[in-house]
VMD Tcl script that draws the C-alpha trace (Angstrom):
set ca {
  {0.00 0.00 0.00}
  {1.74 3.23 -1.14}
  {0.70 4.74 2.08}
  {3.21 2.48 3.62}
  {6.29 3.74 1.42}
  {9.36 4.80 3.34}
  {10.27 8.38 3.82}
  {12.57 10.01 1.20}
  {16.32 9.88 2.01}
  {18.58 12.51 0.33}
  {22.37 12.57 -0.63}
  {24.76 14.89 -2.61}
  {27.23 13.67 -5.38}
  {30.23 15.91 -6.45}
  {31.46 15.63 -10.11}
  {35.05 16.97 -10.14}
  {36.19 19.38 -12.90}
  {38.78 18.32 -15.62}
  {42.46 18.51 -14.54}
  {44.78 20.02 -17.19}
  {48.56 19.51 -17.56}
  {50.77 22.43 -16.46}
  {51.85 24.94 -19.13}
  {55.38 24.72 -20.59}
  {58.07 27.44 -20.56}
  {60.39 28.65 -23.38}
  {64.14 29.29 -23.25}
  {66.95 30.01 -25.81}
  {70.41 28.44 -25.60}
  {73.22 27.55 -28.06}
  {71.25 28.95 -31.01}
  {68.21 26.77 -30.25}
  {64.69 27.32 -28.80}
  {63.54 24.92 -26.07}
  {59.93 24.37 -24.79}
  {60.05 22.47 -21.51}
  {58.03 21.23 -18.53}
  {59.75 18.83 -16.18}
  {58.24 15.38 -16.27}
  {56.16 16.04 -19.38}
  {56.46 15.78 -23.13}
  {56.07 19.14 -24.84}
  {54.96 19.64 -28.43}
  {56.15 22.72 -30.36}
  {54.79 24.40 -33.48}
  {55.92 27.35 -35.63}
  {53.70 29.76 -37.54}
  {54.49 29.49 -41.26}
  {52.48 31.51 -43.80}
  {49.60 31.81 -41.33}
  {49.47 28.12 -40.44}
  {50.86 26.31 -37.43}
  {53.28 23.51 -38.32}
  {54.91 20.94 -36.05}
  {58.66 21.46 -35.51}
  {61.37 19.67 -33.56}
  {61.86 20.47 -29.90}
  {64.44 21.90 -29.41}
  {64.35 23.92 -32.64}
  {67.58 25.23 -34.23}
  {67.10 28.92 -34.91}
  {68.08 30.29 -38.35}
  {71.27 32.29 -38.97}
  {71.34 36.03 -38.95}
  {70.25 37.76 -42.14}
  {70.66 41.28 -43.44}
  {67.40 42.23 -41.66}
  {65.97 41.12 -38.32}
  {63.47 38.23 -38.26}
  {60.48 37.60 -35.95}
  {59.28 34.00 -35.64}
  {56.21 32.88 -33.66}
  {56.20 29.59 -31.78}
  {53.67 27.83 -29.53}
  {54.02 24.87 -27.19}
  {51.67 22.49 -25.35}
  {52.30 20.12 -22.48}
  {51.02 16.61 -23.21}
  {48.93 14.71 -20.58}
  {47.96 11.03 -20.49}
  {44.49 11.97 -21.72}
  {44.66 14.42 -24.60}
  {41.58 16.14 -23.18}
  {43.81 17.12 -20.31}
  {46.63 18.66 -22.44}
  {47.61 22.12 -21.37}
  {46.55 25.17 -23.25}
  {48.89 26.35 -26.05}
  {51.47 28.87 -24.87}
  {52.84 31.28 -27.51}
  {56.11 33.19 -27.78}
  {57.88 35.30 -30.40}
  {61.64 34.96 -31.06}
  {63.57 37.80 -32.72}
  {66.66 36.91 -34.82}
  {68.79 40.08 -34.94}
  {70.20 41.40 -38.21}
  {73.84 41.04 -39.17}
  {76.13 43.90 -38.11}
  {76.10 46.78 -40.55}
  {79.28 47.68 -42.50}
  {80.21 50.47 -40.16}
  {79.90 48.15 -37.17}
  {83.43 46.70 -37.66}
  {85.06 49.27 -35.46}
  {88.31 47.53 -34.45}
  {91.60 46.97 -36.23}
  {94.06 44.15 -36.73}
  {97.03 43.97 -34.39}
  {100.17 42.24 -35.68}
  {102.41 41.53 -32.71}
  {105.01 39.18 -31.23}
  {107.05 39.60 -34.40}
  {110.41 37.92 -34.49}
  {113.27 39.49 -36.38}
  {112.75 39.39 -40.11}
  {109.50 41.30 -40.26}
  {109.56 44.77 -41.78}
  {113.21 44.37 -42.76}
  {114.61 43.57 -39.32}
  {116.83 40.59 -40.19}
  {116.24 36.81 -40.15}
  {113.13 35.28 -38.68}
  {109.45 35.56 -39.57}
  {107.01 34.56 -36.75}
  {104.11 36.84 -35.81}
  {100.66 36.88 -34.15}
  {97.49 38.48 -35.54}
  {94.56 39.56 -33.32}
  {91.48 41.82 -33.70}
  {90.71 44.39 -31.01}
  {87.13 45.30 -31.95}
  {83.87 44.17 -30.25}
  {82.64 42.24 -33.28}
  {83.06 38.50 -33.76}
  {85.38 38.00 -36.69}
  {87.35 35.30 -38.47}
  {91.04 36.04 -39.11}
  {92.83 34.84 -42.23}
  {96.50 35.42 -43.12}
  {97.99 35.20 -46.60}
  {101.35 36.10 -48.05}
  {102.38 37.11 -51.55}
  {105.60 36.37 -53.45}
  {104.03 36.72 -56.86}
  {101.32 34.17 -55.97}
  {99.03 34.32 -52.96}
  {98.91 31.48 -50.46}
  {97.27 30.97 -47.08}
  {99.11 30.55 -43.80}
  {97.88 28.45 -40.90}
  {98.78 29.24 -37.27}
  {100.89 26.81 -35.28}
  {99.93 25.34 -31.91}
  {100.88 28.61 -30.23}
  {98.65 30.62 -32.55}
  {101.59 32.13 -34.41}
  {102.10 32.40 -38.14}
  {105.40 31.82 -39.91}
  {106.48 33.03 -43.30}
  {108.48 30.52 -45.40}
  {112.22 30.81 -46.00}
  {112.06 32.69 -49.27}
  {114.64 34.90 -50.52}
  {116.65 38.00 -50.43}
  {113.59 39.87 -51.58}
  {110.50 41.31 -49.95}
  {107.53 39.14 -49.03}
  {104.22 40.83 -48.21}
  {101.95 39.22 -45.62}
  {98.34 40.45 -45.53}
  {96.15 39.65 -42.53}
  {92.40 40.20 -42.81}
  {89.52 39.98 -40.33}
  {86.04 39.42 -41.76}
  {82.70 39.89 -39.98}
  {79.43 38.17 -40.83}
  {78.62 40.81 -43.43}
  {82.06 40.49 -45.10}
  {83.25 43.80 -43.74}
  {87.04 43.42 -43.81}
  {89.94 45.02 -42.01}
  {93.43 44.39 -43.40}
  {96.99 45.08 -42.41}
  {100.14 44.45 -44.45}
  {103.68 43.78 -43.30}
  {106.91 43.20 -45.22}
  {109.32 40.39 -44.40}
  {112.87 40.03 -45.61}
  {115.10 37.00 -45.07}
  {118.63 37.86 -46.19}
  {120.22 34.49 -45.39}
  {118.01 32.01 -47.21}
  {117.51 31.83 -50.95}
  {115.10 30.07 -53.32}
  {116.21 28.16 -56.39}
  {118.13 30.75 -58.42}
  {120.79 28.66 -60.14}
  {121.10 25.33 -61.86}
  {124.14 23.09 -61.96}
  {124.95 21.50 -65.31}
  {126.17 17.90 -65.11}
  {126.91 15.53 -67.99}
  {125.52 12.01 -68.16}
  {127.33 8.82 -69.11}
  {126.86 8.93 -72.87}
  {128.20 12.50 -73.05}
  {125.44 13.70 -75.35}
  {123.02 15.22 -72.81}
  {123.23 17.32 -69.66}
  {121.29 17.13 -66.42}
  {120.13 20.38 -64.78}
  {120.20 20.28 -60.97}
  {118.68 23.39 -59.29}
  {119.55 24.79 -55.88}
  {116.92 25.50 -53.20}
  {114.37 23.54 -51.19}
  {113.00 20.46 -53.00}
  {112.98 22.17 -56.41}
  {111.92 20.77 -59.75}
  {112.59 21.90 -63.29}
  {109.35 22.24 -65.21}
  {109.33 20.15 -68.36}
  {112.14 17.88 -67.15}
  {115.78 18.38 -66.25}
  {117.62 16.75 -69.16}
  {118.63 18.66 -72.28}
  {120.57 17.54 -75.38}
  {123.97 19.18 -75.79}
  {124.69 20.89 -79.11}
  {126.90 18.91 -81.43}
  {130.49 19.99 -81.99}
  {130.57 22.95 -84.34}
  {127.11 24.25 -83.37}
  {128.55 26.32 -80.50}
  {127.31 26.74 -76.94}
  {123.58 27.38 -76.62}
  {121.73 29.46 -74.03}
  {118.38 28.09 -72.87}
  {115.83 29.36 -70.36}
  {114.67 26.86 -67.75}
  {111.89 27.29 -65.20}
  {112.70 26.13 -61.68}
  {109.94 25.75 -59.09}
  {110.44 25.11 -55.36}
  {107.90 22.71 -53.89}
  {108.43 22.63 -50.12}
  {105.47 21.16 -48.29}
  {103.51 23.85 -46.50}
  {104.96 26.67 -48.58}
  {103.62 28.30 -51.70}
  {105.49 27.28 -54.86}
  {108.15 29.77 -55.94}
  {109.03 29.86 -59.65}
  {112.01 31.53 -61.28}
  {113.29 31.53 -64.85}
  {117.03 31.05 -65.29}
  {119.24 31.30 -68.36}
  {121.65 28.36 -68.59}
  {124.53 27.98 -71.02}
  {124.64 24.44 -72.44}
  {128.17 23.76 -73.80}
  {128.62 22.12 -77.15}
  {129.99 18.60 -77.24}
  {133.69 17.96 -77.67}
  {134.73 16.68 -81.11}
  {134.61 12.93 -81.60}
  {137.93 11.61 -82.96}
  {137.57 9.55 -86.13}
  {139.45 6.25 -85.95}
  {141.64 5.63 -89.03}
  {143.46 2.31 -89.53}
  {145.66 1.80 -92.61}
  {146.95 -1.57 -93.79}
  {150.16 -1.76 -95.83}
  {151.84 -4.94 -97.12}
  {155.49 -5.11 -96.08}
  {158.37 -7.29 -97.37}
  {161.71 -7.24 -95.59}
  {165.04 -9.13 -95.83}
  {166.00 -9.87 -92.24}
  {168.88 -11.53 -90.50}
  {168.26 -13.13 -87.10}
  {165.36 -14.89 -85.46}
  {163.73 -11.98 -83.60}
  {164.86 -13.10 -80.13}
  {166.59 -10.87 -77.62}
  {169.84 -12.76 -78.19}
  {169.52 -12.62 -81.96}
  {167.24 -9.70 -82.90}
  {166.19 -9.02 -86.45}
  {168.60 -6.93 -88.49}
  {168.14 -5.58 -91.94}
  {170.08 -7.55 -94.54}
  {170.13 -8.64 -98.16}
  {169.65 -11.90 -99.98}
  {173.34 -11.90 -100.76}
  {174.42 -11.88 -97.09}
  {172.01 -14.64 -96.11}
  {168.95 -12.66 -95.08}
  {165.50 -14.21 -95.30}
  {162.55 -12.53 -97.02}
  {159.67 -11.93 -94.60}
  {156.13 -10.98 -95.64}
  {153.79 -9.06 -93.37}
  {151.18 -6.33 -93.02}
  {151.63 -3.05 -91.18}
  {148.52 -1.83 -89.25}
  {148.88 1.82 -88.36}
  {146.37 3.70 -86.20}
  {145.71 7.42 -86.53}
  {142.92 9.78 -85.42}
  {141.30 12.61 -87.34}
  {140.59 15.29 -84.72}
  {140.94 19.09 -84.55}
  {144.28 20.29 -83.22}
  {144.71 20.91 -79.53}
  {142.54 18.06 -78.21}
  {143.79 15.15 -76.13}
  {142.72 11.78 -77.53}
  {142.30 8.71 -75.34}
  {141.78 5.29 -76.87}
  {141.49 1.69 -75.79}
  {142.69 -1.46 -77.54}
  {140.62 -4.38 -76.25}
  {140.00 -2.39 -73.06}
  {143.61 -1.28 -72.47}
  {143.71 2.52 -72.35}
  {146.32 4.68 -74.11}
  {146.91 8.39 -74.62}
  {147.66 9.32 -78.21}
  {150.85 11.32 -78.72}
  {149.82 12.59 -82.13}
  {152.03 10.12 -84.02}
  {150.99 7.03 -86.03}
  {150.51 4.09 -83.67}
  {151.46 0.55 -84.77}
  {148.95 -2.20 -83.98}
  {150.84 -5.39 -83.17}
  {149.83 -9.01 -82.64}
  {147.02 -10.86 -84.32}
  {143.27 -11.41 -83.98}
  {140.41 -9.00 -83.38}
  {141.11 -5.62 -81.82}
  {138.26 -3.45 -80.49}
  {139.16 0.23 -80.70}
  {137.33 2.97 -78.78}
  {138.44 6.62 -79.01}
  {137.29 9.84 -77.38}
  {138.50 13.35 -76.55}
  {139.15 14.42 -72.95}
  {139.15 18.06 -71.76}
  {139.26 18.40 -67.97}
  {136.28 16.46 -66.60}
  {134.48 16.56 -69.94}
  {134.58 13.82 -72.54}
  {133.38 13.60 -76.10}
  {131.08 10.95 -77.58}
  {132.92 7.75 -78.50}
  {133.99 6.46 -81.89}
  {134.41 2.69 -82.18}
  {135.97 0.30 -84.68}
  {137.06 -3.33 -84.91}
  {140.14 -4.50 -86.79}
  {141.28 -8.07 -87.48}
  {145.08 -8.30 -87.44}
  {146.66 -10.96 -89.67}
  {149.65 -12.72 -88.14}
  {152.96 -11.00 -88.90}
  {156.06 -13.18 -88.97}
  {158.26 -10.37 -87.77}
  {157.94 -7.41 -85.35}
  {158.89 -3.78 -85.66}
  {157.04 -3.54 -88.97}
  {156.43 0.18 -88.77}
  {160.14 0.83 -88.38}
  {161.00 -1.50 -91.25}
  {158.57 0.39 -93.44}
  {160.92 3.30 -93.06}
  {163.94 1.13 -93.98}
  {165.00 0.67 -90.34}
  {165.54 -2.39 -88.18}
  {164.95 -2.37 -84.40}
  {167.97 -2.87 -82.23}
  {166.15 -2.77 -78.87}
  {163.24 -1.40 -76.83}
  {163.40 0.18 -73.36}
  {160.61 1.37 -71.02}
  {160.65 4.45 -68.75}
  {158.14 5.99 -66.36}
  {157.32 9.71 -66.34}
  {160.06 10.32 -63.76}
  {162.66 8.96 -66.20}
  {163.25 5.72 -64.31}
  {163.74 2.60 -66.47}
  {161.26 -0.29 -65.99}
  {161.31 -3.96 -66.99}
  {158.03 -3.65 -68.91}
  {155.33 -1.11 -69.74}
  {153.17 -0.26 -66.72}
  {150.68 2.62 -66.53}
  {151.69 5.69 -68.50}
  {154.97 4.57 -70.07}
  {157.54 6.14 -72.38}
  {158.60 3.47 -74.91}
  {162.06 4.22 -76.42}
  {162.96 2.25 -79.56}
  {166.59 2.15 -80.75}
  {167.24 1.32 -84.40}
  {170.24 -0.33 -86.03}
  {171.27 2.97 -87.60}
  {171.66 4.50 -84.11}
  {168.51 6.65 -84.16}
  {165.75 6.42 -81.54}
  {162.03 7.21 -81.20}
  {159.83 7.65 -78.11}
  {156.11 6.92 -77.76}
  {153.92 7.53 -74.69}
  {151.43 4.72 -74.03}
  {149.10 3.75 -71.18}
  {148.90 0.09 -70.12}
}
mol new
graphics top color blue
foreach p $ca { graphics top sphere $p radius 0.5 }
foreach p [lrange $ca 0 end-1] q [lrange $ca 1 end] { graphics top cylinder $p $q radius 0.2 }
display resetview
């Protein structure tokens, strides 16, 4: 029966409000923009052409431009439930403009100079600093006809290379962000050192070319260092060679040098004449019974042979050296008799100081002669004896080294020939 319902009992229920994440804060450091809230993830956006776009957090700010820039950012702290994310917090970052040209107010200071700068003797170390308030980059170059950069050493000092008894200009420049530049020039002179300014001429083994060897630090001769010598009769020739120094860490230094290339010495022409010889001789050619000229009537025997006489065609005044099967001789200007039998290799050349001419070569086959002293017999003389002397006039048992050979003939006359054995 509804009359028997209980009395009404009342209660109150509280529905709590939404709890939002705390708002983030912005800060700039190391050229970047940070949006942060400890313990939370923070999203960041940038306003681009009127629309918000997600960007990295932190965000690397752009470099300075000619004009200042204003960039708007906003950030939001993220909660577990996106309905509880914090409200967006906005900020504006101003990127200042680059310094204007008249903002580079300081000057370059070149200091700690060792001797050698500005004409003060040997040396060449210096320090470059900038005393203005602007942030600048310093570069140092030097000029010796070509410009090259210098790098500071561990102590921050620059060093000019060891070039020359001539002026070297070093230009130091400091450049700001807008390319405003301050420069200062100094002059360095190093009297003691010298670049490649000469070349030494040396002859190679075949005596037809020369090698050019330059002075200086690790130099090279552009185009090679070997030149062909002019042939005899063409005269000395003057050529211009380019020598470049190539020391590591230094700018190349190039100089042009005139070099006199001497003509070659004349090559002696080998001349061998063969002449049949008949002679009536008494004796057997031994030391006890040497050959003597005779007649058929007094019991002499007719001998047949061939005289081989060596001469050289060469301009007057030149010393001729020659070898016979490797044995060297110095020609005395007189016909030289080739004795013995078999093949003889002949090599001849001219010697003048430490210079030698190109070689002339020949090979002669000697036919056995049944008597010696043929060249004397050709002149109607028989050999009575042969003696050997050194250059001091002392008699020797046999030829040794440079030897004076004295031949005595049966008619009492003598002849002397200088040979080298």
